[in-house]
Structures are given as C-alpha cells and as structure tokens.
N, C-alpha and C positions, 0 to 999 in steps of 0.2 A: 190635406191642406199643406202646401209648402210655404217656406218663408216669404217668397215673393207674392203669395196670394193672401197674406194676412189682411183681414179687414181693419178698419180704424178702431172698432170697439174691442178692447182687450178682453172683455168678458166672454167673447166667443172664440178666443184663441185656444189651441190645443194645449193640454197640460204636459204632454210628452216633450221634453226639451229638444230631441232630435227632429220631431215633426215641426216644432215651432221655428227652428232655424232652417228646416228644409234640407237636412243632411242625413245620409244613411248611418246606421249603426256601425261603429268602428271607423268612421271617417277620420282622415288625417287631421292633425291639429291645424295645419295651414288651411284646409278646406273649411274647418269650423270657424276659424278667424275671418276668412273671406265672407262667409255667410253672415257672421255677426256685424262686420263692417258695413255690408250692404244694407242691413236692416236699420242700423243706427243712423245711416245717412238719411233714411226716410223718417224715422221716429227719433228726432233730436231730443235730448234730455230737457232742453229749456222750453220746449213746446209740448212734449209728450212724456211727462215724468213717469207715469204709471207704465206706459208701454216700454219705455227704456229700462225700467226696473225689471220687468218680466224678461226682456231680451237678454239683459246682463245675467240674470239668474240662469236662464237656459244655456247661455254661453259657458258659464262656469261649470254647470252640471255636465255638459257635453264633454268638456275638457277632462273632467274627472272620470266619466263613465266610458268614454270611447275606447280606452285601453282594455276594458273588460272584454270587448268583442274582438280584440286583436291578439288572441292568445297564440295562434299559430305563428304569427309574424314575430312574436317575441321569443319563441322557443329557441333553445340553444342548438346550433347546427351540429350534425353528427361529425365526429372526428374523421379525418381522412384515413383510409385503410392503410395498414403497414404492408409495404411491398417487400417480399422476400426475394433476394437475387437468385436466379436460376443456376447460372454456370459457376459462380465463384462465391460459395457460401462462406469461405474463410478469408475473403479479401480484407486487406488492411484498411482501416478508416482513412489512412493518409492517401490512398489511391483515389483520385477523383474520377471514378468510372461510373457513368450513369447506368443503373440497373435496368434490365428490360422489364417493361410493365406488361408482360404477357403471362397469364396464369397457366402454368403447366398442368398436365394430368397429375392426378393425385399420386400415382405410383412412381412418378419421376422426381418428386420433390424430396431432396435429401434432408435428413435430420441434421440441423446444425450441431457441430461438435461443441463440447463444453468450452467456455471462454471465461477468461478472467474479468472481462467487462460485465458489470452487473446488468446493463441493458440487454446485451446479447444473450446473457444467461437467461434473462426473463423471456426473450423470444424463443429460446430453445427449450423452455420448460413446458410448453404446451404440447400435447400429443398432436401429431398431424392426422389428416383425415384417414390415412392408410393404417394408422395404429389404433387398435381397439383400446378405449379408455378403461382403466381398472374399475371394477364394480363399485369400489368404495368412493369413486369420484362422481358417480351418477347422482344428479340432483344437488351436488354441493354448491354449485353456483347459484341455483334458485334459492336454496336455503339462506345463503349469505346475503342475497339481495333483500330478502324479507327482514332479516334480523339486523342488518347493518344500519346504524343511525344515519340520517340525512346529513351530509356535510354542509357547513354554512354556505358554501358557494352555490349549493343547489337549492337553498331554502326558498329563494324567490320563485324558482320554477315550481316548487311544490305548492306554494300559495296560489299561483296562477292555475295549476292543474286542478286544485280543489275548487277554485272559483269557476272554472270551466264546467266542473260537475254540477255546481249550483245553477249555472245558466242552462245546463241541459236538463234540469228538473230533479236531480238527485240532491235535494236540499238537505235532508237529514245527514247523509254521508258527508257532504261538504261541510256542514256545520260542525260535526264531530271532529273532522280533520283540522278545521281552522281553530277550534278550541285547543287542540293539542299543539298546533303550530304557535298559538299565542303564548303557550308556556315555554316552548322551545326557543322562541325569540322574543323576550320581554321588552325589547327596545323598539320593535317595529310598530308603526302607527297604523299602517293600512290593514293589518290583520284584524284588530278590534273594530275598525270601521266597516270591514266586510261583514263581520259578525253582527254589527249594528243593523245593517241593511237586511240581512237574512232574518234577524229577530223581528224587525219592523214588518217585513212582508209575511212572516209566518211565526207568530208568537208561540205556537204550540211546539216549536222545536226544542224549547228548554223550559221546563216547568219551574225552575228555580231562579233563572236570570232573565231579565227583560232587555230590551234595546238600550235602556238607560244605563244598565250596568256596563255595557260595552262602550257607550259613548263617553261615560265618565273615565273608563280605562284609557280610551284614545286621547282624551284631554290631558290626562296625567302624563301619558307617554310623550305627548307633543309639547309639554310645558306650556299649555294654553295658547298654542299657535296652530295655523293651518286650517284645513277644511273642517276639522272637528269643532272649531269655534263657531263657524257659520251654522253648522248643524245644531249646535247648542243654542244659538240665538233663536233659531226657528222653534226649537222645543220650548224655550222660555215663552215665546209668543203664543204657541198653540196649547201647551200643557204646563202652565205655570206651577200648579200644585205639585206635579211630579218633578219638574225641572229645578225647583228650589230646594228640594229635600232628598231623602233617600241616598242613592249612591253619589249624589253631588254635594253632600254635606261638607266634605273635607276638600272640596275643589280648590278653595283659595289658600290651602296650605301647600299646594304644589310649588316646587322651587322654580317658579317662572321669573322672567325679568320684570322689573317693576312696571314698565309701560304696559306689558301684556296683562299683568295682574290688575292694574287700574282699569283697563278696558273692560275686562270681564266683571270686575266688581261693580262698575257703573251699570252694566247691562242688568245684573242681578238686582241692584237697588231700584232701578226703574220699574222692573216687573213686580218686585215685592211691594213697592209703594202703590202701584196701580191696583194690586190685589189686596191691599190693606194688611200686609204681613209685616207688622212692625218688628216682630221678634227676629225675622230673617234679616232685616236691615241692621238691627243691633248686633247680631252675631257676625255678620259680614264685616262690619266696621272693626269689631274686635279682632277678627282673623287677620286683617291686612294692616292694622295700625302701625305696628313696629316696623315692618318692611317699607311701607310707604313713607313714613316719617324719616327713616334713615335715608331714603332716596331724595325726598324733597318736601319741605314743610308747605310750600305753596300748593303742591299737588294734593297733599293731605287736606289742606283747607278747601280746595275745590271739591273733593270727594265728600267732605262733611257738609258743605253747603248743598250739594246735590241730594244728600240724604235728608237734610232739613227741608228742602222743597217738598218732599213727600211726607216727611214726618209730621207736618202740621195737619195732614189729612188722616193720619192713622189713628185709630182709637187708643185710648189709654195714656197717651203722652209719653210713651216709653222712648221713642226715637227723639222727640223734642228735648227730653232731659239729657240724653247722651250728647246730642249736638250742642246744646247749651254749654255743657261742661267742656267739650273739646274746643269750642269757639273762645271760651274764656281763657284757655291756655295758648291761644294763637293771636291774642290782641296786638302783639308786636308787629303783625303783618297788616294791620288795618290801614296804615299810611299808604302802602303800595297796592293794597287790594281792597280798598274801601267799598268798591261796587259789590263785592261778594257779601260783605257784612250788611250792606243796605238791602241786598236781595232777601236775606233772611227776614228782615223786618217787613219788607213788602209782602213776602209770602204769608206772614202772620196776618197782615191786613186783608189780603185776598181771602184767606180761609175764614176770617171773621165776617167778611161781607157775604160769603156764601152761606154761612150758618144763619145769618139774618134773613136770607131769602128762603124762608120755609116753604113757600109755594112752588119753588123750582123743582121739577121732577129729577129723579136720580140720574136719568140718562143725560140730562143737560149738565148736571153737576159733574159727572164723569168727564165730559168734554172740557169744562173749565179747569178742572183739576189736572187733567193730563196735559192740556196746552200750557198751563202755567209751569208745572214741574218739568215737563219735557222740553219746553221752548221750541216745539215743532208741532206739526200736524199730528193729532192723535191717530191711533190705528183705525183702519177701515171699520172694524167691528164696532168700536166706540162711536165713530162718526155716523155710521148707518143707523144705529139705534136712536141717536138723538134726532137725526133728520126725519126718521119715520114718525117719531113722537110729534114733531112740529107739523109735519105734512098731514097728519091725521085730522087736525083741526086748526088751520092757520088763524082764523078769526079769534079763537079762544086765546091762543098764545100771543097774538098781537096785543091784547089788553093785559094778559098776565105779565108780559115783559114791562108794560107800563107800571104795574104794581111793584115789580122787582126794582125798577129804577127809583121809585119813591121809597121803597123799603130799605135798600142797601146801597144806593148810589149807582154810578155808571160802571163800576169796575167789572161786575159780573157780565153784564150785557156786552161790554166792550171786548172782553176776552172771548166770549162766545162768538161775537161777530168776526174777530180776527181769525179764530180757528176755522170758521166757515169760509172766509175769504181765501185762506191758504189752501183749504181743501179743494175749492173750486179752481184755484190757480194751477193746482197739480193735475187737474182733470182735462180731458180733451174738450175744449169749448171753441174749437176753431170754426164751427158752423154758426156762431153768433153773428148777428148783423149789426153794423154801425149805422144807426138811423141819423139822417140830417135833422138839425134842430127844427126846421119848418114842419117836417113830418111829425115829430114828437108833439109839437104844439097843436097840430091838427088832431092827433090822437087824444090829446088832453081835453078836447072839446066834448068827448064822450062822457066826461065827468061833470055832473051838475054842481056848479059852484054858486053859492049864495052868500049873503052877508053873514049868515050864521056859521059858515064853514070854519072860521078861525076859532070861534068860541066852542063849537061842538065837536071839534076834530077828535079829541081824546075821549069822547063819550060813546058808550056802547050802542046807544040808540041812533047814533049818527052814522049813516051807511056810506057816505062818500069816501071815507078812509078805506073801507073794505073794497069799494069799487076801484079805487086807485091801485090797490095791491093786486087785484085780479088783472087789471090792465097791464101792469108792469110785468107780471109773471107770464101772461099770455104772449106778450110781444118781446119778452126777454130784454126789457129796457132797465138798465141800472137806475135805481132811485136818484143817485147823484147826477146821472146824465139827464134824467127827466127834470130835476130841479134846475140845472143849468140852462136847459132849453126854455123852460117856462119863465125863467128870470128875465128873459128878453121879450116876453109877450107884451104887446101894447095894452092888453086888458089888465087893469090892476087886480082883478079878482084872481087871475091865473098867476100873477106875480106873487100874490099872497099864498096861493097853493104851492108855489115853488118853495117858499120859506118853510111851509109846514112839512112838505115831503123831505126837503134837505135836512131839516132838524129833527127827524123822527128816527131815533136809533132802533126802536122796536120794529118799525116797518122794515127797515133795512135787514135786521136779523132774520125776520120771517121770510122776506124775499130771498135771501141767500139760501135758507134751508130749502125752500121750494125749488129753487134753481138747481141745488145740489141733488135733489130727489130725481131730477130729470137726467142726470149724468149717468 
C-alpha cells in the first residue's frame, strides 16, 4: 500500500513509516518531504486530526531512519593515488612541470634519493615493488591497523559501519561495538539511540541493561532535547511504570535549559497523575523547584497548578499538601495570575463532585479526571474503555446519568460530554449527513408522543425516551439538531418533545458515546 492509496480509515494504515508515505528505504529527504506534503494536502489537520498525526509521525520517523539505509553514500571517498614522476625523481618543487600519469614497469621505477623534505622522505621510505621487504616488516601494517585506536575524525564512519552490521543481521556484534563506541565518544547522542533500538528489537542482547538505560543516557547527553525526548514521551504513554522510575529517576537533574526542563517535567507530571503516582509528582517538583524558580516565578506557578490538577485525584493527599504550601508562597502573583489560583479551587470542586457520584464506573471517572487535568482529549485507551462501557448498555447509562445529575450536579456529566464531543471532533466524521428540518420532523413521527410524555420522560418504565435515542443513533442526528427541527413543528406535542430532547444532558452524553463507538 503506497501513500497515494491510503484509505480514509487510519486503522487500516500500515505501521511501517516508509510504506505509509510510499517512499523506498533510504529515500532522499526531499522525496520524503514531497510525499508528506502530498498526503497532508489530502488529510488536512483541521478535518483529519488522527490521520494527520500518523502522517506527521511517519514523516519524522522516515527522516530519522532513512540515513540508516544510505551507508554507502555517506562513506568517505578513497584518497587519490600518489603519482611518482618517472623521468625526474629529483625535480625541484619550484619547477611547474606536470608529471606523466603513466605507471611504468616495476623494474624501471627508480628509488627516490634521500631528501631533506619530510614529505619526500616519507615517499622514499616505502620499498618499491622490485625490492623485497625485510622479514621483520611482514604483517606490521596489519598489526598496527588492529591495535591503533580509531581517530576522532573516523568515529562517525565507525558508528555507521557498526549500524550496517546490525541492519545486515549481525546484531550482537554491532551491539558490542556500539557499547564500546558509546564509551569512546561520551558526547554523541546517536550512539545510545541506536543501542536503544537494538535493545528494543532484541532485549536478549544485554542481560543487564534494557532499552530504558540507553534512552536515559541519550536524554542526558542531549540535555533533554531532540528525538530522544519524543521517544521518551512514547515510553511514558505506553510504559508509565518503567518510564517514571529506574534509569529515569535522575532525569530532571540533567543540566538542561529551563524551558526544556519544564516541558519534560510537565509530561512526567501528567503521566504520574494519570497513574496515581503522587510520590513521583512530589519528587519531580522537588527536583526542579530551585532551577525553575530562578528562571521564572510565573512558570513555577504554572507547574505547581498543573501538579495540583492531578493532586486532587491522587490518594493520600501528598501532592495536595505540597501544592498548598507552594501556592501560599506565591500569593503575590495572584493579582496577575488569578485564573490559575481559581483553577485550583475549581479542581477541588470537580474532585468533590466525582467523589459524590459513587455510582459512576471507574472508566468514566478516568475520562472526567484526564479531561479536567489535561484540558484536552484524553488518550485513545482511556476514551475507548469509557465508550465501550456506555455502548454495552445505553439504556442503563441513560438513567444512571440522571442519578449522577441529581447526586452531584451537572459538573461531571458536562465534563464527560465535552470530552466525548472533542473526541468525535478529532475523528473522521465526514460521511455524516445534514438532514433538512422537514425530514427530521417526518422522522420524529415514528415516536409515539402522548400527553404523558413530559411527566414520564425520566421514568424507566417510559419507553419513548429510549425510542428517541435509538432513532437519533440510527440516523446520526444530533439531539440539538433534532430539538431545533421539532421546535418549529406545528404539532404542540412535538414542540414539547423538542424541549425534552434539547434539555436532556444524559441523552446527549449517551448519544455521543454511541456515535463515538461507530468511529
């Protein structure tokens, strides 16, 4: 499947970045960029957010990996051969005479006489083909090649040679060589990154070190910049328990610039909060406090508030106590950053509302918590789990959400609804149909409306509410669109139905979850 043949559904796309873009291994950077540009013209980010994300990741991966398959092109050219003049071996350098480039027979090439010039002496020091070399010289060059350390200007070639061995299947030999190379050049970032990939593909290469060891090494060498940071973000998402601890424990003590330090600290706080690791949040705040405060008090305030967003959900109240102490020392910033202080109070109110909603499943609590603290759409894993729960029994959750509204107010259901709306907005819903109002009113006639509809709408034994929900899901009609169409119906019963559907937050939340399940 090439880039131009990609279907609209990103779930069927190839995982190989070169196949996704439709470029060969080792393609030139310009060809990779042309393929990327061609695809994003089709999958624009404002309409196809998920497809654009996958294309962007493939583009970056191809730019990083294409050079691995261009080893021969990057090899250093052989030096030009030294031409020995045939007729005038003792000619002065001041005479601008072009030597003949004809190789004479071996028995006609004279041995250059000794010269005061060190370069000419070096030329004359080698025995010619007609002279037998002394026995003591046999094998001297070979031995010196093996024992001589690799000079710095050849180190890049050595790394590429070792990587070529790995690509050719000699992974163990390449790994051992790259480990040695990492000691020889402690400032190079690409060597531990190559070791990271080898360890990820074949963990048995090293029984004492994992890929996390090499990624932490690359992060430290790069001062928390470059491709190592993106790899670490992915590890945080997929392996949070390993990415928060172990070789990453001292990551925030790296002498990085404050902006890069803040970026990584925020990433760690989000993941630690989502996983309920209050201790990790507390230790990270302590690790960066002095450097961030020296850089900017307002930036430190923002980091503390981000930690407080997650702290209200972590057990034990450890993070809350730390954040409360830090915020008390930053009160002088409240005039210019009052919104941040208000957010801390709002977060406490949201957490209290969720705690009151004891009937709410943990999968839905995870969506509300992640949406509030992250101020963005939660990860696909969190959203899919919540959507599956609601999709398993829509009628049950329709009335459960009614109970949550009575139990803890509108906050929880409103946050859940907004998270589902943003999730759907980021999905490909281009095949949805915009129905004219007359057609919607005609479809509404399939719902039996009586004088008891208003009084029995929120009762379980009243079936019309579930009937409306099934109709809206089957025809992909937004409840707000249905309400607006029926509001202009000449029949007062359907105008009353319009008010019921338009003012039903539980119905809208369940409809959004069922529509998201179809994406």
